[in-house]
C-alpha positions in Angstrom: -25.6 51.6 -45.5 -22.3 53.5 -45.7 -19.9 53.2 -42.8 -18.3 56.5 -41.9 -14.7 56.5 -41.1 -12.6 59.6 -40.5 -8.8 59.3 -40.5 -6.2 61.9 -40.6 -2.7 61.0 -41.9 0.8 62.5 -41.7 0.4 63.6 -45.3 -3.0 65.3 -44.7 -5.2 63.0 -46.8 -8.6 61.9 -45.4 -10.9 59.1 -46.0 -14.4 60.5 -45.6 -16.4 57.4 -46.1 -15.8 53.7 -46.6 -18.4 51.8 -48.4 -18.1 50.0 -51.7 -14.3 50.6 -51.7 -13.8 48.2 -48.8 -11.7 45.3 -49.9 -11.2 46.8 -53.4 -9.1 49.9 -52.7 -5.9 50.2 -50.7 -6.9 51.9 -47.4 -3.9 51.1 -45.2 -1.6 53.2 -47.4 -3.4 56.4 -46.4 -2.3 56.1 -42.8 0.6 53.6 -43.0 3.4 56.2 -42.2 1.4 57.6 -39.2 0.7 54.1 -37.9 4.4 53.1 -38.3 5.5 56.0 -35.9 2.8 55.0 -33.4 3.6 51.3 -33.5 7.3 51.8 -33.5 7.7 54.5 -30.8 4.3 54.6 -29.0 4.6 54.0 -25.3 2.1 51.1 -25.2 3.3 49.3 -28.3 7.1 49.9 -27.8 7.2 49.7 -24.0 4.6 47.1 -23.1 2.7 45.2 -25.9 5.5 44.2 -28.3 8.1 43.3 -25.6 5.4 41.2 -23.9 4.3 39.4 -27.1 7.9 38.7 -28.1 8.7 37.4 -24.7 5.9 34.9 -25.0 7.5 33.6 -28.1 10.7 32.6 -26.4 13.6 31.4 -28.6 12.7 31.5 -32.3 16.1 30.6 -33.8 15.5 28.4 -36.8 11.7 28.6 -36.6 9.4 29.6 -39.4 7.1 32.5 -38.6 4.5 34.4 -40.6 3.9 38.1 -40.2 0.3 38.2 -41.5 -1.2 41.7 -41.8 0.5 42.9 -38.8 1.1 46.5 -39.9 4.6 47.7 -40.7 6.5 44.5 -40.1 8.1 45.3 -36.8 7.6 41.9 -35.4 9.0 40.3 -38.5 12.2 42.4 -38.4 12.6 41.6 -34.7 12.0 37.9 -35.2 14.4 37.8 -38.2 16.9 39.5 -35.9 16.5 36.7 -33.4 17.2 34.1 -36.0 13.8 33.1 -37.2 12.8 32.6 -40.9 10.0 35.1 -41.4 7.5 35.1 -44.2 5.8 38.3 -45.0 2.3 38.5 -46.4 1.7 41.5 -48.6 -1.9 42.5 -48.6 -2.8 43.8 -52.1 
C-alpha cells in the first residue's frame, strides 16, 4: 500500500507519493524553508504555542536541553539565548 502525500514547497518541488522511501530518503528538506517561515512567523506558533511552551520551562540557565527533531531549531536558539546548554539532534 502506498501512502499518498502532496506537499508544495517554496521552491516548487513536490513529493507525489511516499512509500518505500520513508526512512531512507530525506523528506523534510523538501519543505524545510517553507516550514521555517510558518514556524517562525505564523500566528499560532509565534504568538501562542512557542511562548506558552517556553513559559512552562521557566528558568533554563545552566540546564541541559535537547532539541530533538523539532523542525528548524527555534526552541534551541531561544533556550541557548536564555542560558541553556542545548544539544541538537540532526536527523540524517
